[in-house]
C-alpha positions as CSV (number, residue, x, y, z in Angstrom):
1,M,-8.0,87.6,32.8
2,S,-10.9,85.1,32.9
3,R,-11.6,83.2,29.7
4,S,-15.0,81.8,30.8
5,I,-16.8,82.6,27.6
6,D,-19.7,80.6,26.0
7,L,-21.2,80.6,22.5
8,R,-24.3,82.4,23.7
9,Q,-22.3,85.5,24.6
10,L,-20.7,85.4,21.2
11,R,-24.1,85.2,19.5
12,Y,-25.4,88.1,21.6
13,F,-22.4,90.3,20.8
14,V,-22.6,89.5,17.0
15,A,-26.3,90.5,17.0
16,V,-25.6,93.8,18.7
17,A,-22.6,94.5,16.5
18,E,-24.6,93.9,13.4
19,E,-27.6,95.9,14.5
20,L,-25.7,98.6,16.4
21,N,-28.8,98.8,18.5
22,F,-29.6,96.8,21.7
23,R,-33.4,96.9,21.2
24,R,-33.3,95.6,17.7
25,A,-30.7,93.0,18.7
26,A,-32.9,91.8,21.6
27,E,-35.9,91.5,19.2
28,R,-33.8,89.5,16.7
29,L,-32.8,87.2,19.5
30,H,-36.3,87.0,21.0
31,I,-35.1,88.1,24.4
32,T,-35.3,91.3,26.5
33,Q,-32.6,93.9,26.6
34,P,-31.4,93.5,30.3
35,P,-30.0,89.9,29.8
36,L,-28.6,90.9,26.4
37,S,-26.7,93.9,28.0
38,R,-25.5,91.7,30.9
39,Q,-24.1,89.0,28.6
40,V,-22.2,91.4,26.4
41,S,-20.8,93.1,29.5
42,E,-19.7,89.7,30.9
43,L,-18.0,89.0,27.5
44,E,-16.1,92.3,27.6
45,A,-15.1,91.6,31.2
46,A,-13.8,88.1,30.3
47,L,-11.8,89.5,27.4
48,G,-10.5,92.4,29.5
49,L,-11.3,95.1,26.9
50,P,-14.3,97.0,25.6
51,L,-15.9,95.8,22.4
52,L,-18.7,98.5,22.2
53,E,-18.9,102.3,22.8
54,R,-22.4,103.0,23.8
55,N,-24.4,105.9,25.2
56,T,-28.1,106.7,25.4
57,R,-28.4,107.3,21.7
58,T,-25.8,105.2,19.7
59,V,-23.7,102.0,19.8
60,Q,-20.4,101.9,18.0
61,L,-17.7,99.2,17.7
62,T,-14.3,99.7,19.1
63,P,-11.3,98.5,17.1
64,A,-11.3,95.3,19.2
65,G,-15.1,95.0,18.6
66,Q,-14.5,95.2,14.8
67,A,-12.0,92.4,15.0
68,A,-14.2,90.4,17.4
69,L,-17.1,90.7,15.0
70,Q,-15.1,89.1,12.1
71,E,-13.6,86.4,14.3
72,F,-16.8,85.5,16.1
73,R,-18.9,85.4,13.0
74,A,-16.5,82.9,11.4
75,L,-16.3,80.8,14.6
76,L,-20.1,80.6,14.9
77,A,-20.5,79.7,11.3
78,E,-18.0,76.9,11.7
79,F,-19.7,75.7,14.8
80,D,-23.2,75.7,13.2
81,A,-21.8,73.8,10.2
82,A,-20.3,71.2,12.4
83,I,-23.5,70.7,14.3
84,E,-25.4,70.4,11.0
85,R,-23.0,67.7,9.8
86,V,-23.3,65.7,12.9
87,A,-27.1,66.1,13.1
88,H,-27.4,64.6,9.6
89,T,-25.1,61.7,10.0
90,E,-27.8,59.2,10.8
91,A,-30.1,60.8,8.3
92,A,-27.6,60.3,5.5
93,P,-29.1,58.4,2.6
94,R,-28.3,54.7,2.8
95,R,-29.0,52.1,0.1
96,R,-28.7,48.4,-0.6
97,L,-25.3,47.1,-1.6
98,R,-25.1,45.7,-5.1
99,L,-22.8,42.7,-4.8
100,G,-21.7,40.7,-7.8
101,M,-20.7,37.1,-7.2
102,V,-19.3,34.5,-9.7
103,Y,-22.2,32.2,-10.7
104,W,-20.7,29.2,-8.9
105,S,-20.1,30.9,-5.6
106,D,-20.6,29.0,-2.4
107,L,-23.3,31.2,-0.7
108,T,-23.1,29.6,2.7
109,G,-21.2,32.7,4.0
110,L,-23.6,35.2,2.5
111,A,-26.0,35.4,5.5
112,A,-23.2,36.0,8.0
113,F,-21.6,38.6,5.7
114,E,-24.9,40.5,5.3
115,E,-25.7,40.4,9.0
116,A,-22.3,41.8,9.9
117,L,-22.6,44.5,7.2
118,L,-26.0,45.5,8.4
119,A,-24.6,46.0,11.9
120,T,-22.4,48.8,10.6
121,R,-25.5,50.7,9.5
122,L,-23.8,51.7,6.3
123,V,-26.3,49.8,4.0
124,T,-29.8,48.6,4.3
125,G,-29.3,45.2,2.7
126,V,-27.4,43.3,0.0
127,D,-28.6,42.4,-3.5
128,V,-26.6,39.6,-5.2
129,I,-26.1,39.5,-8.9
130,S,-24.5,36.3,-10.3
131,L,-22.2,36.7,-13.3
132,A,-18.7,35.8,-14.6
133,S,-15.7,37.4,-13.1
134,H,-14.8,39.5,-16.2
135,E,-18.4,40.7,-16.5
136,A,-18.4,41.7,-12.8
137,M,-15.2,43.7,-13.2
138,A,-16.7,45.5,-16.2
139,A,-19.8,46.3,-14.1
140,L,-17.7,47.6,-11.2
141,K,-15.8,49.9,-13.5
142,R,-19.1,51.2,-15.0
143,G,-20.5,51.8,-11.5
144,D,-23.3,49.2,-12.0
145,L,-21.9,47.2,-9.0
146,D,-20.6,48.3,-5.6
147,A,-18.5,45.3,-4.9
148,A,-17.9,41.8,-6.4
149,L,-16.5,38.5,-5.4
150,V,-14.4,37.3,-8.4
151,T,-11.7,34.9,-9.3
152,G,-8.2,36.2,-9.7
153,P,-5.8,37.2,-11.1
154,L,-7.7,40.2,-12.6
155,D,-6.9,43.7,-13.5
156,T,-7.8,45.5,-10.3
157,E,-5.8,48.7,-10.9
158,G,-7.4,51.6,-9.1
159,L,-9.8,49.4,-7.2
160,A,-9.5,48.4,-3.5
161,H,-9.4,44.6,-3.2
162,R,-8.6,41.8,-0.9
163,T,-7.9,38.1,-1.4
164,I,-10.2,36.2,0.8
165,G,-9.7,32.6,-0.1
166,R,-8.6,30.0,-2.7
167,E,-10.7,27.6,-4.6
168,R,-9.4,24.3,-5.9
169,H,-10.7,22.9,-9.2
170,A,-12.2,19.5,-10.0
171,A,-12.5,17.6,-13.2
172,F,-15.9,17.3,-14.9
173,V,-16.3,14.3,-17.2
174,P,-19.2,12.4,-18.8
175,Q,-21.0,10.2,-16.3
176,A,-20.9,7.4,-18.9
177,H,-17.1,7.5,-19.4
178,P,-14.9,4.9,-17.4
179,L,-13.1,7.8,-15.7
180,A,-16.3,8.6,-13.8
181,L,-15.8,5.4,-11.9
182,Q,-12.8,6.8,-10.2
183,G,-12.9,9.1,-7.2
184,R,-9.6,10.9,-8.1
185,I,-7.9,11.4,-11.5
186,S,-5.0,13.3,-13.0
187,L,-5.2,16.1,-15.5
188,H,-3.4,13.8,-17.9
189,D,-6.3,11.3,-17.7
190,L,-8.5,13.9,-19.5
191,K,-6.6,13.2,-22.7
192,Q,-8.8,10.2,-23.0
193,L,-11.7,12.5,-23.8
194,P,-12.3,13.9,-27.3
195,A,-11.7,17.5,-26.2
196,F,-10.7,19.7,-23.3
197,F,-13.0,22.8,-22.9
198,R,-11.4,26.1,-21.9
199,F,-12.8,29.6,-21.9
200,R,-11.4,31.9,-24.5
201,R,-8.3,33.9,-23.7
202,A,-10.0,37.1,-25.0
203,D,-12.6,36.8,-22.2
204,N,-10.0,37.0,-19.4
205,P,-6.3,37.0,-20.5
206,L,-4.9,37.2,-17.0
207,L,-6.9,34.3,-15.7
208,Y,-6.3,32.3,-18.9
209,D,-2.6,32.8,-18.5
210,H,-2.8,31.9,-14.8
211,F,-4.2,28.5,-15.8
212,A,-1.7,28.0,-18.6
213,R,1.2,28.4,-16.1
214,Q,-0.3,25.8,-13.8
215,Y,-0.9,23.4,-16.7
216,A,2.7,23.9,-17.9
217,A,4.0,23.3,-14.3
218,V,2.6,19.7,-14.4
219,G,3.3,19.1,-18.1
220,F,-0.4,19.0,-19.2
221,R,-1.5,19.9,-22.7
222,H,-4.6,18.3,-24.2
223,P,-4.2,17.5,-27.9
224,Q,-7.6,18.9,-28.7
225,E,-8.8,22.1,-27.0
226,A,-12.3,23.6,-27.6
227,P,-13.8,26.9,-26.5
228,A,-16.2,26.8,-23.6
229,M,-19.2,28.9,-24.3
230,G,-21.2,29.3,-21.1
231,A,-21.4,27.0,-18.1
232,M,-24.7,25.4,-18.8
233,G,-23.9,24.7,-22.4
234,L,-20.5,23.4,-21.4
235,L,-22.0,20.9,-19.0
236,A,-24.5,19.8,-21.6
237,Q,-21.6,19.1,-24.0
238,I,-19.8,17.1,-21.3
239,A,-23.0,15.1,-20.5
240,A,-23.2,14.3,-24.2
241,G,-19.7,12.8,-24.1
242,R,-18.1,15.4,-26.2
243,G,-15.3,16.3,-23.8
244,A,-14.3,17.3,-20.3
245,T,-13.1,20.4,-18.4
246,I,-12.0,21.5,-15.0
247,M,-14.0,24.0,-13.0
248,P,-14.2,25.2,-9.3
249,R,-15.2,22.4,-7.0
250,A,-18.0,24.6,-5.7
251,I,-19.8,23.9,-8.9
252,A,-20.0,20.2,-7.9
253,A,-22.3,21.1,-5.1
254,R,-25.2,21.0,-7.6
255,P,-26.1,17.9,-9.5
256,Y,-25.8,17.9,-13.3
257,P,-27.4,14.9,-15.0
258,G,-24.9,13.0,-17.1
259,V,-21.8,14.7,-15.5
260,A,-19.4,13.4,-12.9
261,A,-17.2,15.7,-10.8
262,L,-14.0,14.2,-9.7
263,D,-11.2,15.3,-7.4
264,L,-7.9,16.2,-9.2
265,A,-4.5,14.8,-8.2
266,E,-2.9,18.1,-9.3
267,E,-3.7,21.3,-7.3
268,I,-5.2,23.7,-9.8
269,T,-6.5,26.8,-8.0
270,V,-7.8,30.3,-8.4
271,D,-7.8,33.1,-5.8
272,L,-11.1,34.5,-4.5
273,Q,-11.0,38.3,-4.4
274,L,-13.4,40.9,-3.1
275,V,-13.1,44.0,-5.2
276,V,-14.8,47.3,-4.2
277,G,-16.0,49.9,-6.7
278,A,-14.2,53.3,-6.9
279,Q,-17.4,55.2,-6.0
280,I,-17.7,53.6,-2.6
281,D,-16.9,55.9,0.3
282,A,-14.1,55.1,2.8
283,P,-16.2,53.8,5.7
284,L,-18.1,51.3,3.6
285,R,-15.0,50.3,1.6
286,A,-13.2,49.6,4.9
287,A,-16.1,47.6,6.2
288,L,-16.4,45.5,3.0
289,L,-12.7,44.7,3.0
290,D,-12.8,43.8,6.6
291,L,-15.9,41.6,6.4
292,G,-15.3,40.1,3.0
293,A,-13.6,36.9,4.3
294,R,-17.1,35.8,5.5
295,L,-18.2,35.4,1.9
296,A,-15.6,32.6,1.2
297,G,-17.1,29.2,1.6
298,P,-15.1,26.2,2.9
299,Q,-11.8,26.0,1.0
300,G,-9.6,23.0,0.3
301,V,-12.4,20.5,1.1
302,V,-14.1,18.4,-1.5
303,P,-17.9,19.2,-1.3
304,A,-20.0,16.4,-0.1
305,A,-21.7,16.3,-3.5
306,V,-18.4,15.3,-5.1
307,A,-17.9,12.3,-2.8
308,A,-21.6,11.4,-3.2
309,R,-21.1,11.3,-7.0
310,G,-18.0,9.2,-6.6
311,R,-20.1,6.7,-4.6
312,R,-22.8,6.7,-7.3
313,A,-20.3,6.1,-10.0
314,R,-18.8,3.1,-8.1
315,K,-22.3,1.8,-7.6
316,A,-23.0,2.1,-11.3
317,A,-19.9,0.1,-12.0
318,S,-21.4,-2.8,-9.9
319,G,-24.4,-3.1,-12.1
320,H,-26.5,0.1,-12.0
321,R,-26.4,1.9,-15.3
322,P,-26.0,5.7,-14.8
323,R,-28.8,7.9,-16.1
324,R,-27.9,9.9,-19.1
325,A,-29.0,13.5,-19.7
């Protein structure tokens, strides 16, 4: 028995079976009756059994024809739905990616990340929002962000994420303090300053405890800790000589009058994590996790700005008084 059957024959048969009239079926299909009759006959021949009982006045379905009508209807509906899905793949609505990044992020990798993401044709562009890690996580969970580059550890339960790098910390001290004349200091040297600024544990308990463990491992505890209330306010406090802190070395890439950024002898680090919102579909989620490493800036290297400030500090020690904020 030949099984050379095409979809056109199935459509022709379904039209005749539903109309039970060749003339009306031909009109419905916008063809003439002869090719319609021929295609139905070829279908019956290929199947090896009659589907219709017809004479000059009536058309009736055989038992096989009744079964064929149900099966072929379902098959054609499934085929049409598949064609519709494929046809609308490119037309599916695309939008810009809302990407949160910690305010101190090194953005040198952003262009390469965006270019690679655009090549996937899953988004039309990337909008970057700068904010703190705990704020980014809250925005992700609300659906206000699609993905975020944050510092870990963080509570990422239920969210796809990938560690893409590690950021070392530097010490930030008043430019006028003798410590600023050194290119490299220890955490313990910061005890010479009136206070050690830290963010509040309530803001990010996991990250706070992460630092506490690293401090404990090197035996560091400042006798006077003070809450850090915002990066710019914190830097202003340091410039005024009121204390010191440690922050990611990427922050040292920008100048802050009255503040010196110094390399630390101890290795205090945070992980950089790309976290993807739960609402993101599988193809885009996979692309983000695959391409996210491009967002990480150079790791483990003191930015040039840090070395430059060290040189300025040493120059100041030789007779040039540093400018105060």
